[in-house]
C-alpha positions in Angstrom: -172.1 -52.4 -212.6 -174.2 -50.2 -210.3 -171.8 -50.2 -207.4 -174.3 -49.3 -204.6 -176.8 -51.9 -205.7 -174.1 -54.5 -206.2 -172.7 -54.0 -202.7 -176.2 -54.2 -201.2 -177.1 -57.4 -203.1 -173.8 -59.2 -202.4 -174.1 -58.3 -198.7 -177.6 -59.8 -198.5 -176.8 -62.9 -200.6 -177.0 -66.4 -199.2 -177.1 -69.8 -200.8 -180.4 -70.3 -199.1 -181.9 -67.2 -200.8 -180.5 -68.4 -204.2 -182.1 -71.9 -203.8 -185.4 -70.3 -202.7 -185.5 -68.1 -205.8 -185.0 -71.1 -208.0 -187.7 -73.0 -206.1 -190.2 -70.2 -206.5 -189.5 -70.0 -210.2 -189.9 -73.7 -210.7 -193.2 -73.6 -208.7 -194.5 -70.8 -211.0 -193.5 -72.7 -214.1 -194.6 -76.1 -212.9 -191.4 -77.8 -214.1 -187.7 -78.2 -213.2 -185.1 -75.9 -214.6 -182.2 -78.0 -216.0 -179.9 -75.2 -217.1 -177.9 -73.2 -214.6 -179.6 -70.1 -213.2 -177.0 -67.5 -212.0 -177.0 -66.5 -208.4 -177.4 -62.8 -209.3 -179.2 -60.5 -211.7 -177.1 -58.1 -213.7 -177.5 -54.6 -212.3 -177.3 -52.7 -215.6 -176.5 -49.0 -215.7 -179.2 -47.2 -217.7 -176.5 -45.5 -219.9 -175.1 -48.9 -220.8 -178.6 -50.3 -221.4 -179.4 -47.4 -223.7 -176.1 -47.8 -225.6 -177.0 -51.5 -226.2 -180.5 -50.8 -227.3 -179.3 -48.0 -229.6 -176.6 -50.2 -231.2 -179.0 -53.1 -231.6 -181.6 -50.8 -233.4 -178.9 -49.5 -235.7 -177.6 -53.0 -236.5 -181.2 -54.2 -237.3 -181.6 -51.1 -239.6 -178.4 -52.0 -241.4 -179.6 -55.6 -241.8 -182.8 -54.3 -243.3 -181.3 -52.4 -246.2 -182.0 -53.6 -249.7 -178.4 -54.8 -250.3 -178.2 -56.6 -246.9 -181.6 -58.3 -247.4 -180.5 -59.6 -250.8 -177.2 -60.8 -249.4 -178.9 -62.6 -246.5 -180.9 -64.8 -248.9 -177.6 -66.4 -249.9 -177.5 -68.0 -246.5 -180.6 -70.1 -247.0 -179.7 -73.7 -248.0 -181.6 -74.4 -251.3 -183.1 -77.6 -249.9 -184.4 -75.7 -246.8 -185.9 -72.6 -248.4 -189.3 -72.4 -246.8 -192.1 -70.5 -248.6 -193.7 -67.4 -247.1 -191.0 -65.8 -245.1 -192.4 -62.3 -245.2 -190.6 -58.9 -245.3 -189.1 -59.2 -241.8 -188.7 -61.7 -239.0 -191.1 -62.3 -236.2 -188.4 -61.5 -233.6 -184.7 -60.8 -233.4 -182.0 -60.8 -230.7 -178.7 -58.9 -230.6 -176.1 -60.2 -228.1 -173.4 -57.9 -226.7 -170.3 -58.6 -224.6 -169.7 -56.0 -222.0 -166.1 -54.6 -222.4 -164.1 -51.8 -220.8 -162.5 -49.1 -222.7 -161.1 -45.8 -221.3 -162.5 -46.7 -217.9 -166.1 -47.0 -219.2 -168.2 -50.0 -220.1 -169.3 -50.5 -223.7 -171.2 -53.1 -225.7 -169.5 -55.2 -228.4 -171.5 -57.4 -230.7 -171.0 -61.1 -230.2 -174.0 -62.7 -232.0 -177.3 -62.0 -233.6 -180.3 -64.1 -234.5 -183.8 -64.0 -235.7 -184.9 -67.2 -233.9 -187.3 -67.2 -230.9 -185.7 -66.6 -227.6 -186.9 -67.0 -224.0 -189.7 -64.4 -224.1 -191.8 -66.2 -221.5 -189.1 -67.4 -219.1 -187.4 -64.0 -218.9 -190.5 -62.3 -217.5 -190.7 -64.8 -214.7 -187.0 -64.9 -214.0 -186.7 -61.1 -213.8 -189.7 -60.9 -211.5 -188.2 -63.5 -209.1 -184.6 -62.2 -209.2 -185.9 -58.6 -208.5 -187.3 -59.9 -205.2 -183.7 -60.7 -204.0 -182.4 -57.2 -204.5 -182.8 -55.0 -201.4 -185.2 -52.3 -202.6 -185.9 -54.3 -205.7 -189.4 -53.0 -206.0 -187.9 -49.8 -207.4 -186.1 -51.6 -210.3 -187.3 -52.3 -213.8 -186.4 -54.9 -216.5 -188.7 -54.1 -219.4 -188.0 -51.8 -222.4 -190.0 -49.4 -224.5 -192.0 -48.2 -221.5 -193.7 -51.5 -221.0 -194.9 -52.8 -217.6 -195.6 -56.5 -217.0 -199.2 -56.2 -218.3 -198.0 -54.3 -221.4 -195.3 -56.9 -222.0 -197.8 -59.7 -221.8 -200.1 -57.9 -224.2 -197.4 -57.0 -226.8 -195.8 -60.5 -226.8 -199.2 -62.2 -226.9 -200.4 -60.1 -229.8 -197.2 -60.9 -231.8 -197.3 -64.5 -230.9 -201.0 -65.2 -231.8 -201.5 -62.5 -234.5 -205.2 -62.3 -233.6 -205.8 -66.1 -233.7 -207.3 -68.0 -230.8 -204.5 -69.4 -228.6 -205.7 -73.0 -229.3 -205.0 -72.5 -233.0 -201.4 -71.5 -232.3 -198.8 -74.1 -231.2 -195.2 -73.9 -230.0 -193.5 -76.5 -232.2 -190.3 -78.4 -231.2 -188.9 -81.9 -231.1 -190.1 -83.7 -228.0 -190.6 -80.4 -226.0 -190.4 -81.8 -222.5 -186.8 -83.0 -223.1 -185.6 -79.6 -224.4 -183.4 -77.5 -222.0 -185.6 -74.6 -223.0 -188.8 -76.3 -221.8 -189.1 -73.8 -218.9 -189.8 -71.2 -221.5 -192.3 -73.4 -223.2 -194.1 -73.9 -219.9 -194.1 -70.1 -219.3 -195.4 -69.5 -222.8 -198.4 -71.7 -222.2 -199.1 -70.2 -218.8 -198.8 -66.6 -220.1 -200.5 -66.9 -223.5 -202.2 -70.3 -223.7 -199.9 -71.4 -226.5 -199.0 -75.1 -226.0 -195.8 -76.9 -226.8 -196.4 -79.7 -229.3 -194.0 -82.2 -230.8 -193.6 -81.7 -234.5 -193.8 -85.5 -235.1 -197.3 -85.6 -233.7 -198.8 -83.1 -236.1 -201.3 -84.4 -238.7 -201.3 -83.1 -242.3 -204.6 -82.8 -244.2 -203.9 -81.4 -247.6 -202.2 -78.1 -247.0 -203.5 -77.9 -243.4 -201.8 -79.0 -240.1 -203.7 -80.3 -237.1 -202.9 -81.5 -233.6 -204.7 -83.2 -230.8 -205.8 -80.8 -228.0 -207.4 -82.5 -225.0 -208.7 -85.3 -227.3 -210.1 -82.8 -229.9 -208.6 -82.5 -233.4 -207.6 -78.8 -233.6 -206.4 -76.9 -236.7 -203.1 -75.0 -236.5 -203.3 -71.5 -238.0 -199.9 -70.3 -236.7 -196.7 -72.1 -235.8 -194.4 -70.7 -233.1 -191.4 -72.5 -234.5 -188.6 -73.7 -232.2 -187.3 -76.6 -234.3 -183.6 -76.5 -234.9 -182.7 -78.2 -238.2 -179.4 -79.5 -236.8 -181.3 -81.5 -234.2 -183.8 -82.7 -236.7 -181.1 -84.0 -239.0 -178.7 -85.3 -236.3 -181.5 -87.5 -234.9 -182.8 -88.5 -238.3 -186.3 -87.6 -237.4 -189.0 -88.0 -240.0 -191.9 -85.5 -239.9 -195.4 -85.9 -241.2 -194.9 -82.8 -243.3 -192.1 -81.0 -245.2 -191.0 -77.5 -244.2 -190.5 -76.6 -247.8 -194.0 -77.5 -249.1 -196.7 -74.9 -249.3 -198.8 -75.0 -246.1 -201.8 -73.0 -245.1 -200.2 -71.8 -241.9 -198.5 -68.7 -240.6 -195.1 -68.7 -239.1 -194.1 -67.0 -235.8 -190.4 -67.4 -236.4 -190.1 -68.3 -240.1 -187.3 -70.9 -240.6 -185.6 -68.8 -243.3 -184.7 -66.0 -240.9 -182.7 -68.4 -238.7 -180.2 -68.5 -241.7 -180.7 -64.9 -243.0 -179.9 -63.0 -239.8 -177.1 -65.0 -238.2 -173.3 -65.1 -238.1 -173.6 -65.1 -241.9 -174.5 -61.4 -241.7 -171.5 -60.3 -239.5 -168.8 -59.9 -242.2 -170.9 -57.3 -244.0 -171.8 -55.2 -241.0 -170.1 -51.9 -240.6 -171.5 -50.8 -237.2 -168.7 -49.7 -234.8 -169.8 -52.2 -232.1 -169.1 -55.1 -234.5 -165.6 -56.7 -234.2 -163.8 -57.4 -237.4 -165.3 -60.6 -238.9 -164.4 -62.4 -242.1 -165.5 -65.6 -243.9 -162.9 -68.2 -243.7 -163.0 -68.5 -247.4 -161.9 -64.9 -247.8 -158.4 -65.6 -246.5 -155.6 -66.2 -249.0 -153.5 -67.2 -246.0 -154.2 -67.4 -242.3 -153.7 -64.3 -240.1 -150.4 -64.2 -238.3 -152.1 -63.2 -235.1 -154.4 -66.3 -235.0 -154.6 -66.2 -231.1 -156.5 -62.9 -231.5 -159.3 -64.6 -233.5 -162.2 -67.0 -232.7 -163.4 -69.6 -235.2 -167.2 -70.0 -235.5 -169.4 -72.2 -237.7 -172.1 -70.1 -239.3 -175.0 -72.3 -238.1 -174.6 -73.9 -234.7 -176.6 -73.7 -231.6 -175.5 -72.9 -228.0 -171.9 -72.3 -229.0 -171.3 -75.8 -230.5 -168.3 -75.9 -232.8 -166.8 -72.6 -231.7 -163.0 -72.7 -231.2 -161.5 -70.1 -228.9 -157.8 -71.2 -229.2 -157.8 -71.7 -232.9 -154.7 -73.0 -234.7 -153.6 -73.1 -238.3 -154.0 -76.8 -238.2 -157.7 -76.3 -237.2 -158.2 -74.1 -240.3 -156.2 -76.4 -242.6 -158.5 -79.3 -241.6 -161.6 -77.5 -243.0 -162.1 -78.5 -246.7 -161.8 -75.4 -249.0 -165.4 -76.2 -250.3 -166.7 -75.7 -246.7 -164.8 -72.6 -245.7 -167.6 -70.3 -246.6 -169.5 -72.0 -243.7 -167.2 -70.6 -241.1 -166.1 -67.1 -239.9 -163.1 -65.8 -238.1 -164.1 -63.1 -235.6 -161.7 -60.9 -233.6 -161.7 -61.8 -229.9 -163.4 -59.4 -227.5 -161.8 -58.7 -224.1 -164.8 -59.1 -221.8 -164.7 -56.9 -218.7 -164.9 -58.6 -215.3 -167.9 -56.4 -214.7 -170.1 -58.3 -212.1 -168.5 -58.5 -208.7 -169.1 -61.9 -207.0 -170.1 -62.5 -203.4 -167.7 -65.4 -203.5 -164.8 -63.2 -204.6 -163.6 -62.2 -208.0 -166.0 -61.2 -210.8 -167.9 -62.5 -213.8 -168.0 -61.6 -217.4 -171.4 -60.8 -218.9 -173.3 -60.9 -222.2 -176.6 -59.1 -222.6 -179.2 -60.0 -225.2 -181.5 -57.2 -226.4 -184.8 -58.9 -227.4 -187.0 -57.5 -230.1 -190.5 -58.2 -231.6 -192.0 -56.7 -234.7 -194.9 -54.4 -234.0 -196.5 -52.3 -236.7 -193.8 -53.3 -239.2 -190.9 -52.1 -236.9 -188.6 -53.8 -234.4 -189.7 -53.1 -230.8 -187.2 -53.8 -228.0 -189.1 -55.5 -225.2 -186.7 -56.9 -222.6 -183.2 -58.4 -222.1 -181.5 -61.6 -221.2 -178.1 -62.0 -219.5 -175.5 -64.8 -219.3 -172.6 -64.7 -216.9 -169.3 -66.6 -217.2 -166.0 -67.0 -215.4 -164.5 -69.2 -218.2 -163.1 -68.5 -221.7 -166.6 -68.5 -223.1 -170.2 -68.5 -222.1 -171.8 -71.9 -221.7 -171.8 -74.9 -219.5 -168.7 -76.5 -221.0 -166.5 -73.5 -220.0 -168.1 -72.9 -216.6 -168.2 -76.3 -214.9 -168.1 -76.2 -211.1 -168.1 -72.4 -211.1 -170.4 -70.0 -209.3 -171.8 -66.6 -210.3 -172.4 -68.0 -213.8 -175.3 -69.0 -215.9 -178.7 -67.6 -217.1 -179.8 -64.3 -215.6 -181.9 -61.1 -216.1 -181.0 -57.4 -216.2 -182.4 -54.9 -213.7 -182.0 -51.2 -213.6 -183.5 -48.2 -211.6 -187.0 -47.4 -212.9 -187.2 -44.0 -214.6 
């Protein structure tokens, strides 16, 4: 997307350099990376970056209005309403597809969430990918004027909220088996916050404790990475209930996973948001169904999404469950990232926010590249120039 940088990177690219980058990253993390890292960073024009950040800010402002906040509470399942959610989430991410219109590239919203993303891993990935760009020392990847030290400080402060790192844990189910474990490893290396399995916690009254190097240690703050879908699908019993009052702070309160999600999209009016409607709002199905995508409200990593939706697909969903799905107009992704192998890849960019002094602060980005119908492994098997990446741009 920055032609001179793209030509320079592609001319210098080799499979050996790509493998070396992944090796360096795994050595820094101390673990294997089991998801696909893309061969290339996204070389993001500052004007497009700024358009994304501006649109993301405006969408978060719209979500924060009194009416939208009241509406978003309807998304929380009554049996999963966790106490103490606060006035705003710990973090939020806004995902944009890059599209072309009138010969220019523009952002179009694809997804939003208020669930922790890869705040640790992205720092390491961007640092390593920058090394592969000729003249990469002149490129930046952080927002809001942050440098690497500033990023570490801001994220660390948000993550711990003034508590000692040993009293903050990253909670998930069997963390070493999660695909996002490289981010967990980065989080511990950067901020001293350890990944801990939720099943190993100990409840004492309203307190939660865990074993840290053989020493019982109280948890004052939970960096929550548990996905309820996984918890229920695997029928995992926990030593505590999410919905009971606990003397613990949440970094990533579970309610915001539901409140700011695909459930919010039908009510958004921002021009970057494609037309989106709850399936239950249709008296009859659109005649142009091939122009729509079917998405369940709450799914992770694209599971359950139907790109080539049919009337039979919609008819098969019980009327009582249709409020749990949306139809969203398809977005025509631009083939924006020229490949060293020939052809080009589509790209999504995630703008990543943390709350600081009561306001959302954009701190960095994450990118995913695809040559299939959708992002994700299932649509990009045996393809190259696809997968997880970072965004780089000329430093100001």
